[in-house]
Phi, psi and omega in degrees: 000137177283114185267010180292337180260003180289142171277140170270124190237137171246136178248125177241106184204124184272358174262110185305319181295321179291319180296322177296316179300313180297317180300313180297320179296313181297313180294325177296336177273001177088013180264167187253113177276113183263353178187144172235122185240148184245359178208167186292324181296312178297321181299315181299315180299312184292316181297316180293327181276323184271339181047061184292159175280331184218139178234126168268113189239119171286139180282316182262088182245164177292154176112180185287341181240151171275173184298322179296318179293324176299314181297319177299323181290311186279336182294345177292334184268326178201177190234072179284161171282144184239134173238104180283137178242119183196152173272351179293137178225010179287150186299323181296315179295316179298315179296319179296318179295316180296328181292339179276000000 
């Protein structure tokens, strides 16, 4: 397969079963998973070093920052597409996520 058109993807999800499911789905679509992170500290390091095209980001993750704050931090360096994964459905969280 020609991987020049593959997206480089980072998955940030602290629930192992969900992260495995997302990874299998992404790879099944022919994309390249360059990192799977389970907390905000690890996510910032991996996102800044791998510079992914797409990030699957859980909002409520382990670590000192939530997923929205992680995106605010790393978006200063580059501009990946973000797909938020969350059980949160309150309007404030949705608005905050959309603002990033």
